[in-house]
N, C-alpha and C positions, 0 to 999 in steps of 0.2 A: 364495890357499885352493888348498887342493889339491880334484882331479878328486874328485866327490861316488862314496858308496860305491853298490854296491847291496842294500838292504834284502832282497834273498832272500839275503845271502851277510856281513852285516853282526855281527862280532862280537857278540853281545849280552853273552858271559861276559867278553870284555874289558873291555865298557863297564861293565859291573858291578860291579867289579874297581876301576877307577875312582873309585868313591866309598864303596864299603866299607869303608873307614879314616876317613870322614868321621865326625865325632863331635860336628857340631852339632846344634841344634833339642832341645826336649823333647816329649814322646808327652804329646798331649791325655787328663789323666782326667777330663771331664765325665759318665764313666758309667764306670761300675768296667771293664766287659768293653773299656774302648777303653784305659785304666791298665793291666790284661794282656798289650795287646799287646806283641811282642818287637820290642824297640827295632836287635834287628841285623837281622832281616829286611830286604830287600834284592829286589826282583824289575821283570823290564821284559817286557813284549809286544806288535807288533807283527803286524796284520793289514790285508794285502793287496788287492789289487780281486779276486782272484781268490776271495777267505777263505781260502787255507790263511794260518799264522801260525809266528813265530818267536815262542822266549819261550826266558827264561830260567831257571835253577832259581828257585827259588819259585816260580814260579806256580802251580802249584798247593793254595797256601794260600788259603783262603776267610778276606775280610772283609768290614763290613759297609760299603753303599756309603756314607751319612753325604751328607756334601753334593753327592760327585760324581752322586746323586742328579738334582739339579736341572734340567741340561738336557733330560731324558729327561720329567721332570714340564711344563716348559713348553712340550716337544715334543707330546705330549698334549692338557693342554690348549689348545694351538693348534688340533690336529687337533678335537676335542670341540667344540670353540665353532663351528669353522668361520672361526679367526683373528681371533674377537672376543676373547681374551683379549687380544690387542695393547691394548686399549683400556681394562682392568681394569689391568694391570702398566706401568710405564715399560719404560724402556732403559737409562738415564743410569747408568754410572759414580756410586759416591758418594763414594771417598776416605775411606768409613769402613769400619771392620770387619763383617762380617759378619750379626752379629747385633746390630746397631746399634739403637736403639727410636725408633726414624725414618720418617716416612713425606711423600710428593712435600705443600709446605707446601700451595700451591692446587686438591687433586686428595682428597687422601687415600690414594692408591694406592702404593704400594710403590714404591719408585725403578727396581725391577727385577730379573726374574725370579732371580737367583741368589745374592742375597741371604735369608735366614730367613725375612724379612715373605713377600716375593713369590715363595717356594716356598710356605710356609702358604697362599697365593691360588692358585697354581695347579693346588696338590694337590686345592686346593676348586671346583676347574672343571672338572674331568674328569668325565663322564658318570656317575652315578650317584645314587639315589632316598635315599640314608643316607650314611651316614661308610663302613661297610661295602660296600654295593656299590662304593662308591670307589676302599677300599681293595682291592680284588679287580679291577676296572680298573688301575687301578695296575700291580697284580702281572699281569696278562695283559702289558699295554704292556709294561710293562718285558721281559719275559720273551721279548717277540715284537725286541725290538733285541736280545735277548742272545743270538737262536737256540737258546735251551731252557728249560726249566722252572726258572724262580729259587725259592727256599727265603726264608723270612724268617726270622731270631732272633728269637724270641716277648720272650725275657729283653730283649736290645737295643732291640725294642721299648717294652716297658715300662717301662724305664728311661730312656729319650727323652723319653716322655711322663709319669711322675712327676719329674725332672728339668729338665723346660724350662721353669723358670720364664721365660728373656725370651721362649720360644716364647709360655708363654701370656700376657705380657704386649702381645706385637706382633700374638696374636690378637683380644685384646681392645681394642687400638688401634685396629685393623681394624675391630672389631666398632661401634665410637663412631662412626668412621667413617664407617658406613654400606658397607663398603666387601668386608667378608665376610660373607658367606650365611648360611654354614652354624655352630654355633652354635660357642666358642672351643676348646672343650673336644674338639669331635669335629674341627674344623680340625687338631689340634697330633694327637688317635692317629694321623690318616690320614697325616698326616706323616712320624709317629715311625715310620711303621709300612712307611713305603717308607723311610726310612734304615735301617732293618734289615735291609733286600734284604741275602741272600750275593751274591757273585760271588767269583771270584779273575781275577788279573789279564788271561790272555790274553778271559775271558766279557766284561772290562770295554772291552779293547780292540779285541771286536768289536762292544759295542755306542757306540764312538767311530768304528768302522771303517763304522757303520752310518749316523751320521751324512753322515759324511767322502763316502761316495760318494750323496749325496743322497733318505734314508732305505731305500733298495735295502740290505737288508740279504745282504751278501756269503755268507755261509751258507748261507741257506737259500733265496736269494731272490725271500723274501719282502716287498714293498713296503710298510714299517711305517708312514710320512708320508711327504707329497707331497714332491717335489723343493723347495716352495716352503717347508714348515714347517722342514725341517733347512736351505737356507739361513740364517732367519729364528733357528734356531736357534744355530747354528754364528758367526752372527753377534754375536749379544748373549756368546757364549762368551769371543769375541776381546779386546772392551770391557770385560766386567765378569766375564770365573767365576776371576777370579784376585784378586778385593777390591780392597782399595785397593790391592796389588801390580802391577794389570792392565795400567799402563802399562811397567812395569819387565820385566816379564812380554813383553809382546810386542815388545820394542826387543831385549830378548836371545833371546829364541827363537823369536820369529813365527808360532807354532802354537796355534788357539784352543784355548783349553783349558777345563778346573772340577776345584777342587783341592778335597780332605775332610779334614778333622776325623783318619780312620782312616788317612793319610798316601799315598792314593792320587789319583794324577792322570790323567784322563782326557784325551786326544786327536786331535781330529780334520783333519786334513790334509787340506783338499778336494781329493776325486779322485787321491790320492794312498795315504794309510793311514792308521790307524787303530794308536794305540797306549795305551798302560796302562802307570804303573809303581807300584808301592808302594813305601813305607819310613815307617816311624810316624813319628818324631821332626820335629817341625814348626817353622818359623821363627816372626815373630810375628804373620803377614799369615795363618796355619795354613797353608802351603803346606809337603807335603815339603820337606826342603829336598836329601836325596839326589835326589830324586825331579825337583827345579828342577834340579840339577848333568846328570843323564842326557839332560833334557828337553833342554837347550839343545846338549848334546853329541852327538845327535841329529838335533836341527835342522841342526848342520854337518854333520857326516861324511855327511850324505844330501842336503844342503843343499835343505832344506825349508821354510824359513822364510819365509812371506808374503809379505815384501818384498825380497827377495834377487833380484839383475836376470841371466842369462845364469848 
């Protein structure tokens, strides 16, 4: 193995060039705004413990968080319920698709917070007397993770809500099991709005870094969540964050991460750095093809695989 590179001098443009001609995968078309994404977009950003960032070309392009919001919803639910959210959602990987119509057979709980059923539930557990209040609490929480005020794309939120048939089905299923308290429609609306939150690659890397550094935002110095919450979230990212590809991801990349149908991946290397990639074409597990390749190279080049010795 070659000596690890220094993250402060790491050539992100060279890494980006390695994958730019990769043509595998397809852009998600579940809503019009995702279908219109530029398939040639490739960007990567790193955020270090002092809050400084290393960014590539393309890092100024904004996109919706989509499923990359799930770790942060889980964190806010843990915070607002004083850890009781762990009793309301499982933490085991499923080996199935992110939107599988499946709950735990013995409890009626979602299998983990990184699949759609789990995120619908965790979004419903944050503080707020109604759907609007919960959506506002999530917006403020996500902005704290990012270190700046984040906007929501109302058109994306509307289409996520309108076209999210499987999410509605999951919400109704949890209502039938007594797992979900708000109405199915309110639960889907709150989650859809969270997914429609807009970020760029550097901002998403800051959010990943906040988890990687124990809940402390390296840019603002704000403690967004306690260390225990950050540890619990990153642990579940490691086992469940790439859905039925999580085992292969941890073997090859070894960095806790969460994928997204917008082509974004957020990575949290505990105590080391936060990172994010974006490139819209996805593999069969819903993970960015170029993002996965860049993440594996980043892990190798910086020697930040969680299980690398020496």
